[in-house]
C-alpha positions as CSV (number, residue, x, y, z in Angstrom):
1,M,164.5,31.8,120.2
2,V,161.2,30.5,117.9
3,R,162.9,29.9,114.2
4,L,161.0,30.6,111.1
5,A,159.9,27.4,109.1
6,P,161.3,26.8,105.8
7,L,158.4,27.3,104.0
8,F,158.0,31.1,105.5
9,L,161.3,31.7,104.5
10,V,160.1,31.0,100.8
11,V,157.3,32.3,100.8
12,F,157.9,35.7,102.2
13,L,161.1,36.0,99.6
14,T,158.9,35.6,96.4
15,G,157.2,38.6,94.7
16,C,153.1,39.8,95.6
17,P,151.0,37.6,94.1
18,E,148.0,38.3,92.2
19,T,145.3,38.7,94.9
20,S,141.8,39.8,94.6
21,R,140.7,43.1,95.5
22,D,137.6,43.1,95.5
23,A,135.6,45.6,97.8
24,A,132.9,47.1,98.6
25,P,131.5,49.7,96.6
26,E,133.4,53.1,97.6
27,V,130.4,55.5,98.9
28,G,129.4,56.0,102.6
29,S,125.8,55.1,104.0
30,K,122.9,58.4,103.7
31,G,123.1,61.0,106.5
32,S,122.8,64.1,106.9
33,P,125.2,67.0,105.2
34,D,127.4,67.5,108.1
35,A,127.5,63.6,109.0
36,L,129.8,61.5,108.3
37,G,127.9,59.2,106.5
38,N,127.3,61.6,104.0
39,S,128.3,60.2,100.3
40,L,130.9,62.7,100.6
41,F,132.7,61.3,102.5
42,V,134.1,57.7,100.6
43,L,134.2,54.5,102.3
44,N,137.8,53.4,103.1
45,P,138.7,51.6,99.7
46,G,138.3,47.8,99.7
47,A,136.6,47.8,103.2
48,E,133.2,46.5,103.9
49,V,130.6,48.9,104.5
50,R,129.8,49.7,107.7
51,P,126.9,48.8,110.5
52,M,124.5,51.7,110.8
53,T,125.0,51.1,114.4
54,V,129.0,51.8,113.7
55,V,128.2,54.8,111.4
56,E,125.6,57.1,113.6
57,L,128.4,56.7,116.3
58,L,130.9,58.3,114.1
59,D,128.2,60.6,112.8
60,T,127.7,61.6,116.2
61,A,131.4,61.9,117.0
62,W,131.7,64.2,114.1
63,A,128.9,66.3,114.7
64,A,130.5,67.3,118.6
65,R,134.4,67.4,117.1
66,P,135.4,71.0,118.5
67,P,135.1,73.8,115.9
68,D,139.1,73.7,115.4
69,Y,139.3,70.2,114.3
70,A,141.8,69.7,111.2
71,P,141.9,66.0,110.4
72,R,145.4,64.7,110.2
73,T,145.7,63.4,106.5
74,R,146.4,64.4,103.2
75,H,143.8,63.0,101.7
76,L,141.5,65.6,102.0
77,Q,138.3,66.5,99.7
78,S,137.7,70.2,98.4
79,E,135.8,70.6,101.0
80,G,138.7,70.4,103.4
81,L,136.7,67.2,104.9
82,P,138.8,64.3,105.2
83,K,138.0,61.5,102.5
84,H,138.0,58.9,105.0
85,V,137.2,58.1,108.4
86,N,138.1,54.9,110.5
87,R,136.7,53.5,113.9
88,L,139.5,55.3,115.9
89,F,137.7,58.6,115.4
90,L,135.7,57.2,118.4
91,E,139.0,56.5,120.3
92,S,140.2,59.3,122.9
93,S,144.0,58.3,122.2
94,P,146.0,61.2,120.4
95,Y,147.9,58.3,118.8
96,L,144.8,56.3,117.4
97,L,143.1,59.8,116.2
98,Q,146.4,60.4,114.7
99,H,145.1,57.4,112.0
100,A,141.4,58.1,112.4
101,H,141.6,59.2,108.8
102,N,144.0,56.8,106.9
103,P,142.1,55.0,104.5
104,V,143.5,51.9,106.4
105,D,140.0,50.4,107.8
106,W,141.5,50.5,111.5
107,Y,139.7,48.4,114.1
108,S,140.6,49.5,118.2
109,W,141.5,47.0,120.0
110,G,138.3,44.4,121.2
111,D,136.4,41.7,120.4
112,E,134.8,43.7,117.3
113,A,137.6,43.1,115.2
114,F,138.6,39.6,115.8
115,A,134.7,38.6,115.4
116,A,135.3,40.2,112.3
117,A,138.5,38.0,111.4
118,K,136.4,34.7,112.1
119,R,133.6,35.8,110.3
120,L,135.7,36.7,107.2
121,D,138.1,34.2,107.7
122,R,141.2,36.8,107.3
123,P,144.4,37.2,109.6
124,V,144.6,40.2,111.6
125,L,147.1,43.0,111.4
126,L,148.1,44.6,114.9
127,S,149.8,47.7,114.4
128,V,151.2,49.0,118.0
129,G,152.7,52.4,118.1
130,Y,152.4,55.6,120.5
131,S,152.0,59.5,119.3
132,T,155.8,60.8,119.6
133,C,157.1,57.5,118.1
134,H,159.3,59.0,114.7
135,W,159.3,55.6,112.6
136,C,155.8,55.2,113.7
137,H,154.8,58.6,111.8
138,V,157.2,57.4,108.9
139,M,155.3,54.0,108.3
140,E,152.1,56.0,108.5
141,E,152.9,58.4,105.8
142,E,154.5,55.8,103.5
143,S,152.3,52.8,103.8
144,F,149.0,53.5,106.1
145,E,148.4,56.4,104.0
146,D,149.0,54.9,101.0
147,E,145.5,54.1,99.0
148,E,146.9,51.1,97.1
149,I,148.3,49.5,100.2
150,A,145.1,50.6,102.3
151,A,143.0,49.0,99.7
152,F,144.8,45.7,99.8
153,L,144.4,45.2,103.4
154,N,141.2,46.1,103.6
155,A,140.3,43.5,101.0
156,N,142.5,40.9,103.0
157,Y,143.0,41.1,106.7
158,I,141.5,42.9,109.6
159,C,143.9,45.9,110.7
160,I,143.9,46.6,114.6
161,K,145.9,49.9,116.1
162,V,146.7,50.0,119.1
163,D,148.4,52.7,121.5
164,R,151.1,50.8,123.7
165,E,151.1,53.7,126.1
166,E,147.3,52.7,126.6
167,L,147.9,49.0,126.5
168,P,151.1,48.4,127.6
169,D,149.4,44.4,128.5
170,V,148.7,44.1,124.3
171,D,152.5,45.5,123.7
172,A,153.7,43.3,126.3
173,V,152.3,39.9,125.0
174,Y,153.3,40.6,120.8
175,M,156.6,42.2,121.9
176,A,157.5,39.0,123.3
177,A,156.1,37.5,119.8
178,V,158.5,39.8,117.9
179,H,161.3,39.0,119.9
180,E,161.1,35.6,120.1
181,M,161.0,35.5,116.0
182,R,163.3,38.5,115.6
183,G,165.9,38.8,118.7
184,R,164.8,42.2,119.0
185,G,161.9,44.5,118.9
186,G,160.9,48.2,119.1
187,W,157.9,50.6,117.1
188,P,155.9,50.4,115.3
189,M,155.6,46.7,116.3
190,N,153.5,44.8,113.3
191,V,152.4,41.6,114.0
192,F,150.0,39.5,112.2
193,L,147.6,37.1,113.8
194,T,145.0,34.5,113.5
195,P,141.7,35.3,114.6
196,D,142.0,33.6,118.0
197,R,144.6,36.1,118.5
198,E,147.8,33.9,118.1
199,P,151.1,35.3,116.9
200,F,152.6,33.4,113.6
201,F,154.5,36.3,112.0
202,G,155.8,40.2,112.3
203,G,158.7,42.8,113.2
204,T,158.7,46.6,113.1
205,Y,159.0,49.4,110.6
206,F,158.7,48.0,106.9
207,P,159.2,49.9,104.3
208,P,156.2,50.8,101.6
209,R,157.9,48.4,98.9
210,D,160.6,46.6,97.3
211,G,163.6,48.6,97.2
212,A,162.4,50.8,98.9
213,R,165.2,52.2,102.1
214,G,167.6,49.4,100.4
215,N,165.2,46.9,101.1
216,R,164.5,43.9,99.0
217,T,161.2,43.0,100.7
218,G,158.6,45.9,101.0
219,F,154.9,46.1,103.5
220,L,152.9,45.3,100.1
221,T,154.9,42.6,98.6
222,L,154.9,41.2,102.6
223,L,151.4,41.7,102.6
224,G,150.8,39.7,99.4
225,N,152.9,36.9,100.8
226,I,151.2,36.4,104.0
227,Q,147.9,36.6,102.3
228,L,148.9,33.7,99.9
229,L,150.1,31.9,103.0
230,W,146.8,31.9,104.7
231,S,144.8,31.1,101.9
232,E,147.3,28.1,100.6
233,N,149.3,26.6,103.4
234,R,146.7,27.0,106.8
235,G,147.9,24.4,108.2
236,N,151.6,26.1,108.4
237,V,150.3,28.8,109.8
238,A,148.1,27.3,112.3
239,T,151.6,25.2,113.6
240,R,153.2,28.3,113.8
241,A,151.0,30.3,116.0
242,R,150.6,27.6,118.2
243,T,154.4,26.9,118.6
244,L,154.8,31.1,119.1
245,T,152.1,31.1,121.4
246,A,153.7,28.5,123.7
247,A,157.0,30.3,123.6
248,V,155.5,33.7,124.3
249,K,153.6,32.2,127.4
250,R,157.0,30.4,128.7
251,R,158.5,33.9,128.5
252,L,156.1,35.9,129.8
253,D,154.4,33.8,132.6
254,P,157.5,31.2,133.1
255,P,156.4,27.3,135.2
256,G,157.1,27.3,138.7
257,R,160.6,28.8,139.5
258,K,163.1,26.3,141.1
259,P,164.4,27.5,144.6
260,H,167.5,29.6,144.4
261,G,170.2,31.0,146.5
262,A,169.5,33.7,148.7
263,V,169.8,37.3,147.0
264,G,172.0,39.3,148.9
265,T,175.4,41.4,148.8
266,K,176.8,38.8,146.4
267,T,173.8,39.9,144.1
268,L,174.5,43.4,144.2
269,A,178.5,43.3,143.9
270,S,177.7,41.0,140.5
271,A,175.9,44.0,139.5
272,A,178.4,46.3,140.3
273,S,181.3,44.4,138.6
274,F,178.8,43.7,135.4
275,V,179.0,47.9,135.2
276,A,182.7,48.1,136.1
277,K,183.2,45.9,133.1
278,N,181.1,47.5,130.5
279,F,181.3,51.1,131.4
280,D,182.3,53.6,129.1
281,P,185.6,55.3,130.4
282,V,185.6,58.2,127.8
283,H,181.9,59.2,127.3
284,K,180.3,57.8,130.4
285,G,177.5,55.7,130.9
286,M,177.3,52.0,129.5
287,R,179.7,51.1,126.6
288,S,177.9,51.6,123.1
289,R,178.4,51.5,119.4
290,S,175.6,53.7,118.8
291,S,172.4,54.7,120.6
292,K,172.4,55.3,124.4
293,F,169.8,55.2,126.7
294,P,169.2,56.9,130.4
295,S,168.1,53.7,132.0
296,Q,170.9,51.6,130.6
297,T,173.0,52.8,133.7
298,P,171.5,52.1,137.1
299,V,172.6,55.4,138.4
300,R,170.1,55.0,141.7
301,F,171.9,51.6,142.6
302,L,175.2,52.8,141.7
303,L,174.8,55.6,144.5
304,R,173.6,53.0,146.5
305,E,176.1,50.6,146.3
306,G,178.8,53.2,147.1
307,R,177.1,54.5,150.2
308,R,176.8,50.6,151.3
309,S,180.3,49.2,150.7
310,G,182.3,52.2,150.6
311,S,183.2,51.8,146.6
312,S,184.3,54.8,144.9
313,E,184.0,53.2,141.9
314,A,180.5,52.9,141.7
315,L,179.9,56.5,143.3
316,Q,182.6,58.0,140.4
317,Y,180.4,56.0,137.3
318,A,177.0,57.1,138.6
319,S,178.7,60.8,139.0
320,E,180.0,60.8,135.7
321,T,177.2,59.5,134.1
322,L,174.9,62.5,135.5
323,T,177.7,64.8,134.5
324,A,177.6,63.6,131.0
325,M,173.8,63.1,130.5
326,A,173.3,66.9,131.4
327,S,176.3,68.1,129.3
328,G,175.0,66.3,126.3
329,G,172.4,67.1,123.4
330,L,170.1,64.8,125.4
331,H,169.8,67.4,127.9
332,D,167.9,70.4,126.8
333,Q,170.2,73.1,127.3
334,L,167.4,75.9,126.8
335,G,164.4,74.4,128.1
336,G,165.2,71.8,130.7
337,G,164.1,68.4,130.6
338,F,165.4,65.4,128.8
339,H,165.1,63.9,125.4
340,R,164.1,59.7,125.2
341,Y,167.8,58.8,124.1
342,S,171.1,59.5,122.0
343,V,171.5,58.1,118.8
344,D,175.5,58.3,119.5
345,A,177.3,57.2,122.4
346,R,178.4,61.0,123.5
347,W,174.9,61.5,124.6
348,L,175.4,64.5,121.7
349,V,172.6,63.6,119.7
350,P,169.4,62.8,120.8
351,H,166.0,61.4,119.6
352,F,164.2,64.6,120.2
353,E,160.8,63.3,121.4
354,K,160.5,63.9,125.4
355,M,158.6,61.4,127.6
356,L,157.4,61.9,131.1
357,Y,158.6,59.2,132.6
358,D,161.8,59.5,131.5
359,N,162.2,63.4,132.8
360,A,160.6,62.3,136.5
361,L,163.2,59.3,136.7
362,L,165.9,61.3,135.5
363,A,164.8,64.2,138.3
364,V,164.7,61.6,140.8
365,S,168.4,60.3,139.7
366,Y,169.9,64.0,140.1
367,I,168.3,64.9,143.7
368,E,170.0,61.9,144.6
369,G,173.0,62.5,142.9
370,W,173.2,66.2,144.2
371,Q,172.8,64.5,148.1
372,A,175.1,61.8,147.3
373,T,177.8,64.3,146.0
374,G,177.2,67.8,147.1
375,D,177.3,68.5,143.3
376,P,175.5,72.0,142.7
377,V,175.0,71.3,139.6
378,F,172.9,67.9,139.8
379,L,170.3,70.2,142.0
380,D,170.4,72.9,139.3
381,V,169.4,70.1,136.6
382,A,166.6,68.7,138.5
383,R,165.1,72.1,139.2
384,S,165.3,73.1,135.9
385,T,163.7,69.8,134.8
386,L,160.6,70.1,136.7
387,D,160.6,73.8,135.9
388,Y,160.3,72.5,132.5
389,V,157.8,70.3,133.2
390,E,155.5,72.9,135.4
391,R,155.8,74.9,132.6
392,E,154.9,73.1,129.1
393,M,153.5,69.4,131.0
394,L,150.9,70.7,133.4
395,T,147.5,70.3,132.5
396,P,144.9,72.6,133.6
397,Q,143.3,70.1,136.1
398,G,147.0,69.8,137.8
399,A,148.0,66.4,136.4
400,F,150.7,66.1,133.4
401,Y,150.8,65.4,129.9
402,S,152.3,62.3,128.4
403,A,154.7,63.5,126.0
404,T,156.1,65.8,123.3
405,D,157.1,64.5,119.7
406,A,160.7,64.6,117.9
407,D,159.4,66.1,114.6
408,S,158.1,69.6,114.3
409,A,157.5,71.5,111.2
410,N,160.2,73.6,108.9
411,P,159.8,76.8,107.8
412,Q,158.2,75.1,104.7
413,G,156.5,73.0,106.5
414,H,157.6,70.2,106.1
415,R,158.0,67.5,109.5
416,E,161.4,67.7,110.8
417,E,163.2,65.8,113.9
418,G,164.9,67.9,116.0
419,W,164.1,71.5,113.9
420,F,162.4,73.0,116.9
421,F,165.3,72.3,119.1
422,T,168.1,73.2,116.6
423,W,169.7,76.4,115.5
424,T,171.8,77.7,112.5
425,S,174.6,80.3,113.3
426,S,173.0,82.9,111.3
427,E,169.8,82.4,113.6
428,M,171.9,82.8,116.8
429,E,173.3,85.7,115.6
430,S,170.1,87.7,114.8
431,L,169.2,87.1,118.5
432,L,172.6,87.5,120.3
433,S,175.2,90.3,120.3
434,P,178.4,89.5,118.5
435,D,180.0,88.9,121.8
436,D,177.2,86.7,123.4
437,V,177.8,85.1,119.9
438,A,181.4,84.0,120.7
439,L,180.1,82.9,124.1
440,A,177.6,80.9,122.3
441,R,180.2,79.2,120.4
442,A,182.9,78.4,123.5
443,V,180.2,77.2,125.7
444,W,177.5,75.3,124.0
445,G,180.2,74.2,120.9
446,V,178.2,75.7,118.2
447,G,181.1,76.9,116.3
448,G,182.7,75.2,113.0
449,R,180.8,72.6,111.6
450,P,177.1,71.9,112.1
451,N,176.5,68.6,114.4
452,F,173.1,67.6,113.1
453,E,171.8,67.6,109.6
454,G,173.2,71.4,109.3
455,R,171.6,72.9,112.3
456,F,173.4,72.9,115.6
457,I,172.6,70.8,118.7
458,L,173.5,72.8,121.8
459,S,175.8,71.0,124.6
460,L,178.5,71.6,126.9
461,P,181.4,69.9,125.4
462,K,183.6,71.4,128.6
463,P,182.6,72.3,132.1
464,L,181.3,75.5,132.5
465,A,184.0,76.3,135.6
466,S,187.0,75.6,132.8
467,H,185.8,79.0,130.8
468,V,186.5,80.9,134.2
469,P,188.3,83.6,134.0
470,A,189.1,83.3,130.5
471,L,185.2,84.2,129.6
472,A,184.0,85.4,132.7
473,P,185.5,86.9,136.3
474,D,183.6,84.0,138.4
475,L,181.3,81.2,137.5
476,A,178.1,82.6,139.0
477,G,178.8,85.7,136.7
478,L,178.9,83.4,133.9
479,N,175.6,81.6,134.7
480,R,173.9,85.1,134.8
481,R,175.5,86.2,131.4
482,L,173.9,82.7,130.1
483,D,170.8,82.8,131.8
484,G,170.2,86.1,130.0
485,M,171.1,84.3,126.3
486,K,169.1,81.4,127.3
487,S,166.1,83.5,127.8
488,R,166.5,85.2,124.6
489,L,166.9,81.9,122.8
490,Y,164.2,80.1,124.8
491,D,161.4,83.1,123.7
492,A,162.6,83.1,120.0
493,R,162.3,78.9,120.1
494,A,159.1,79.2,121.6
495,K,157.7,80.9,118.7
496,R,158.3,78.3,116.1
497,P,155.3,75.5,115.6
498,P,156.2,73.4,118.0
499,P,156.2,69.6,118.2
500,L,152.9,67.3,119.0
501,R,152.3,67.2,122.0
502,D,150.4,63.7,123.5
503,D,148.0,65.4,125.8
504,K,146.3,62.5,127.6
505,V,147.2,61.6,131.1
506,I,149.1,58.6,132.4
507,T,148.0,57.5,135.8
508,A,151.4,55.5,136.0
509,W,153.7,58.4,134.4
510,S,151.9,61.0,136.5
511,S,152.5,59.3,139.7
512,L,156.5,58.9,138.7
513,M,156.3,63.1,138.4
514,I,154.4,63.4,141.8
515,E,157.4,61.7,143.2
516,A,159.6,63.4,141.6
517,F,158.1,67.1,142.8
518,A,157.7,65.6,145.9
519,R,161.6,64.1,146.1
520,Y,162.7,67.7,145.5
521,S,160.5,69.4,147.8
522,Q,161.7,67.1,150.5
523,A,165.1,67.7,148.9
524,V,165.3,71.5,149.4
525,G,162.0,72.4,151.5
526,S,160.2,73.6,149.0
527,D,156.2,74.1,149.5
528,H,155.5,75.2,146.1
529,H,156.8,71.5,144.6
530,A,154.8,69.8,147.6
531,E,151.3,71.6,146.4
532,I,152.0,70.8,142.6
533,A,152.8,67.0,143.8
534,A,149.5,66.9,146.1
535,R,147.5,68.8,143.0
536,A,148.1,65.5,140.6
537,A,147.4,63.4,143.3
538,E,143.8,64.9,143.8
539,F,143.6,64.9,140.2
540,L,144.2,61.3,139.9
541,L,142.4,60.0,142.7
542,S,139.1,61.6,141.7
543,E,139.3,61.6,137.8
544,M,141.2,58.1,137.4
545,R,139.6,56.1,140.0
546,S,136.5,54.6,139.3
547,D,134.8,51.7,141.3
548,G,138.2,51.6,143.8
549,L,139.8,51.0,140.6
550,L,142.5,52.8,138.7
551,L,142.1,54.0,135.0
552,R,144.8,54.1,133.2
553,S,144.6,57.2,131.0
554,W,142.4,59.9,130.8
555,K,141.6,62.9,127.4
556,D,139.4,65.9,127.6
557,G,137.1,64.1,130.3
558,R,137.2,60.6,128.6
559,P,138.2,57.8,131.0
560,G,140.7,55.4,129.5
561,K,141.3,52.0,129.7
562,A,141.5,49.9,133.2
563,G,144.8,50.2,135.0
564,V,147.8,47.9,134.9
565,L,150.0,47.0,137.8
566,D,152.1,49.7,137.0
567,D,149.6,52.4,137.4
568,Y,148.9,51.1,141.1
569,A,152.5,50.7,141.9
570,F,153.9,53.9,140.8
571,L,150.6,56.1,142.6
572,C,151.0,53.8,145.7
573,Q,155.0,54.7,146.1
574,A,153.9,58.5,145.4
575,M,151.3,58.1,148.2
576,L,154.0,57.2,150.5
577,D,156.6,60.6,149.3
578,L,153.6,62.5,149.5
579,F,152.8,61.5,153.6
580,E,156.6,62.1,154.0
581,V,156.7,65.5,152.4
582,T,153.4,66.8,153.8
583,G,152.4,64.8,156.7
584,E,149.2,64.3,155.9
585,A,147.8,60.8,157.3
586,R,145.5,60.7,154.0
587,W,148.4,60.2,151.3
588,L,149.5,57.4,153.7
589,K,145.8,55.5,154.2
590,E,145.6,55.8,150.0
591,A,148.8,54.1,149.7
592,I,147.5,51.3,152.2
593,V,144.2,51.3,149.9
594,L,146.0,50.9,146.6
595,D,148.6,48.0,148.2
596,D,145.1,46.2,149.6
597,T,144.2,46.2,145.9
598,I,147.4,45.1,144.5
599,A,147.3,41.9,146.9
600,S,143.8,41.1,145.6
601,V,143.9,41.9,142.1
602,F,147.7,41.7,140.8
603,E,149.6,39.3,143.1
604,D,150.7,35.7,142.7
605,T,149.7,33.9,146.1
606,D,151.3,30.9,145.4
607,Q,154.7,31.9,143.9
608,G,155.2,35.9,145.2
609,G,155.4,38.9,143.0
610,W,152.7,40.4,140.8
611,F,151.2,39.9,137.3
612,L,150.9,43.0,134.9
613,V,147.2,42.7,134.7
614,S,144.1,42.1,136.4
615,K,142.9,38.3,137.2
616,D,140.0,39.0,135.5
617,R,141.8,39.7,131.8
618,S,140.5,37.5,129.4
619,D,141.6,39.2,126.2
620,L,144.9,38.1,126.5
621,L,146.8,35.1,125.3
622,V,148.7,35.1,128.6
623,R,148.7,37.5,131.9
624,E,152.5,38.5,132.2
625,K,154.1,38.4,135.2
626,P,157.1,41.3,134.2
627,D,160.8,40.3,135.5
628,R,162.6,43.0,133.6
629,D,162.9,46.6,134.1
630,G,162.9,48.7,130.9
631,A,162.7,52.8,130.1
632,E,160.4,52.5,133.1
633,P,160.5,50.3,136.3
634,S,158.5,47.4,136.2
635,G,155.9,47.7,138.9
636,A,157.0,44.9,140.4
637,S,160.5,46.5,141.0
638,V,158.8,49.5,142.5
639,H,156.1,47.9,144.7
640,L,158.8,45.5,146.5
641,L,159.9,48.8,147.8
642,N,156.5,50.1,148.6
643,L,156.0,46.9,150.8
644,L,159.2,47.7,152.7
645,R,158.3,51.1,153.0
646,L,154.6,50.5,154.5
647,H,156.3,48.2,157.0
648,E,158.8,50.7,158.3
649,W,156.0,52.9,158.7
650,T,153.1,51.0,160.0
651,T,155.3,47.6,161.6
652,R,152.4,45.3,160.1
653,P,154.4,41.7,159.4
654,A,152.6,41.2,156.6
655,Y,154.4,43.6,154.3
656,A,157.8,42.6,154.7
657,E,156.5,38.9,154.4
658,R,155.1,39.9,151.1
659,A,158.0,41.3,150.1
660,H,160.3,38.7,151.1
661,A,158.3,36.3,149.1
662,A,158.5,38.8,146.1
663,I,162.3,38.8,146.3
664,A,162.2,34.9,146.5
665,S,160.1,34.7,142.8
666,Y,162.2,37.1,141.3
667,A,165.9,35.7,142.7
668,P,166.3,33.3,139.7
669,V,166.7,36.8,137.4
670,L,168.3,38.7,140.7
671,T,171.1,36.3,140.3
672,R,171.5,35.3,136.8
673,A,171.0,38.5,135.6
674,P,170.8,41.5,138.2
675,L,170.6,44.5,136.3
676,A,167.3,43.5,134.4
677,L,165.7,44.2,137.7
678,S,168.4,47.3,137.9
679,E,165.5,49.2,140.1
680,M,164.4,46.1,142.3
681,L,168.0,46.0,143.4
682,L,167.0,49.4,145.3
683,A,164.7,47.3,147.4
684,V,167.3,44.3,147.8
685,D,169.9,47.1,149.5
686,W,166.9,48.3,151.8
687,T,166.8,44.4,153.1
688,L,170.5,44.7,153.7
689,D,170.7,47.8,155.7
690,R,168.9,49.2,158.8
691,P,166.6,51.8,157.8
692,D,166.3,55.0,159.9
693,E,162.9,56.3,161.3
694,I,163.3,60.0,161.3
695,V,160.4,62.6,162.4
696,I,160.5,66.1,163.1
697,V,157.7,67.5,165.2
698,V,156.3,70.8,165.0
699,P,154.4,72.9,167.4
700,D,151.4,74.8,166.4
701,G,152.0,78.4,165.2
702,E,155.6,77.9,164.0
703,R,157.2,80.3,161.8
704,E,157.7,78.6,157.8
705,D,160.6,79.7,157.5
706,T,162.2,77.9,160.6
707,V,160.2,74.8,159.4
708,Q,161.8,75.0,155.8
709,R,165.3,75.3,157.7
710,W,164.6,72.2,159.5
711,S,163.1,70.4,156.3
712,R,166.5,71.3,154.3
713,V,168.6,69.7,156.9
714,L,166.4,66.6,156.9
715,G,166.3,66.3,152.6
716,A,170.0,67.5,151.9
717,P,172.0,63.9,152.8
718,F,171.9,60.9,151.0
719,L,169.9,58.6,153.0
720,P,168.0,56.4,150.7
721,N,166.4,53.7,153.1
722,K,164.8,55.5,155.5
723,V,161.2,56.8,156.2
724,A,161.1,60.6,157.4
725,V,158.1,63.1,158.1
726,V,157.8,66.5,159.3
727,L,154.6,66.2,161.1
728,R,152.9,69.8,163.0
729,E,151.2,68.8,166.1
730,E,147.9,68.7,165.0
731,Q,148.8,66.1,162.7
732,L,149.9,63.7,164.9
733,S,146.9,62.0,166.4
734,A,145.9,60.8,162.3
735,A,149.4,59.8,161.9
736,S,150.0,58.1,165.0
737,A,146.6,55.9,164.2
738,L,148.5,54.6,161.2
739,V,152.1,54.6,162.8
740,P,152.3,53.2,166.3
741,W,156.1,54.5,166.7
742,L,155.2,57.9,166.3
743,N,153.2,57.6,169.6
744,G,154.7,59.8,172.5
745,K,156.9,61.9,170.0
746,R,155.9,65.3,170.5
747,P,157.6,69.0,170.6
748,R,159.8,69.2,173.6
749,A,159.3,72.7,175.6
750,G,156.9,74.1,172.8
751,S,160.0,73.7,170.2
752,I,160.6,71.5,167.1
753,T,161.6,68.4,167.7
754,A,163.6,65.7,165.7
755,Y,163.6,61.7,166.7
756,V,166.2,60.1,165.0
757,C,165.4,56.2,165.5
758,E,166.3,52.4,164.3
759,Q,163.9,49.8,164.7
760,G,162.3,51.4,167.0
761,V,165.3,52.7,169.1
762,C,165.8,56.5,169.2
763,E,168.9,58.6,169.8
764,L,168.1,61.5,172.2
765,P,165.7,63.9,170.9
766,V,166.9,67.4,169.5
767,G,165.8,70.5,169.1
768,T,168.1,72.2,166.9
769,P,168.9,72.1,163.0
770,E,172.6,71.7,163.8
771,A,172.0,68.5,166.0
772,L,169.4,66.9,164.2
773,E,172.4,67.6,161.0
774,A,175.0,66.0,163.4
775,Q,173.1,62.8,164.0
776,L,172.4,62.3,160.5
777,A,175.8,62.9,159.4
778,K,176.5,59.4,161.5
779,R,174.1,57.5,159.5
């Protein structure tokens, strides 16, 4: 870790120096009465007068605003117009638009901001967050909406706002710097840079003034200290920036890897051993004194380890964690879906934001949990999660929104975390009968003292079956009664002011949700879920691809930034899943095309593996080569398994060769800390198995209910290392052109026929679902 020089410690702990606050006149440029350039709009305090080209762009954007546009700021004029506006008003990101009327004169990431910093010889404040980040909202309200702090920033800094979800590459570079300085990171992230984009100081949330929230040094004091350091100790700043930049480059793109031993069963055993030593035997998941994230427990790896090694402990850890997460407040017991993480060790009190990627990844985990254990609760959780997404997160165009906020307005109009999702006893008593209230207290743990700021989070302290027969004669009857209660409470909750929804579409996250819908469709034979997945894929391929290259995001018809590795890898995975569930060869073709782009634009042809950004990016200090999974898997982990699946489908040796080169590239991490790449362990498990090749061929004219029966047989068992597809006879020709081993696979005697093979060697074809079930049971 890079240590702060003593001079920095001295300067940052001194009081805020007197600094010149000379500013441009606080008037706008002349314009039409309904233009932002009109003098009724006050120039951001302390800021330069904007170039007329920027003013004209803002004028045009203001004239085109929606009729119901409501500026998100406390600084309003008597006409209800915003007092301030900045360049973020030209952006499409909901997070950036949240800051468009701050008195801070924000720039978006780009050359314009850094050119201004060089021209004015100022340091840059880079502030990174996302639209559903609670502490981002707090810092905005306390500091970025404060006109005194804004005036100081505008007079002494160039300020850049970044949506980490739009520019994960920028976020990764400067988060690495914060980790080097502080050993940890988070959002909001605030980093101070030179005009050459080199970081020299940074952190996360800063309170506004000295003494706020118990902190000795507030943001305004810190800004003064850094400005003094910039003015009087530039050489120290330059040395610090060079040292920190070098450390970031080593962290994100390390020099040539040293030869390592083979990655194999010992790697997987090491990962399983780590889980066993750190598993929470009481509350499940990985042991923690405070917050718990679903991604911290590698459920999908543990399910595979249980299958591969026969470890009952691995299966137990996975199953108990899935049960605990579904029973806690982390799981929205009324509306379905999951909040981002719990702030306690019991999975009870969540941080209430809901992220699309969490729900996609968890839906797949619960599907696999059901396949591995047969527990119907896991399948119910997966279905209710997808029901929530379909109901609340599906865009009119068929893609998926990104997230919803943790905060919402209470009856007094104040934003309050979790208010939308929680209850008081009186609220429940007004909606439910006395008998139902008694049942709610017993089942959902809402009796006695409230468990969250005077309100109740619904959870399941005990398994539902434990309430039978005391509260209901059987489990089915109990569930029916609870479903009616849930419906009444959900309808009442829906009338509350909802949390803010981030309505941009992110290619990578929508791709993960396509996978979830496709996997559920394959598991239970649901055409409905396959149709949702296919429609979303159509949108991504038509609206989020330009000149053959993917876009990272999209909102209201406005394309966002260039796609990164995750967007390509996750969409490639989704295409493979769609091919398996629909039998349409075009999805496999798209997967091949996406991989071609990954190979030419992102691949490290010297050492194997992949970079996060394309080779033509020149605006970053370093081209990161991700070697960690986080709340989302890395594009590297996902694409490694994509290559293995593509090899199994097409039999092309190049796919397998590139996959093994990638494993060798990541071997140092996999052998030293395998759970740092827990999703990549799924691909390692694949390489140690003999994957199955399964096809069910359906003659033309076959009844749909019969086909679904076969599909359910194929989808029920836990066979993670397989390629499998249900093909109608009319689809065979197109699929066989891409998949050589499909040649010769035909319906026998005009009936549905299943072929179960391994490395080209097939068992006898079977013509009944029961016979297929028997063959799969032996795999």
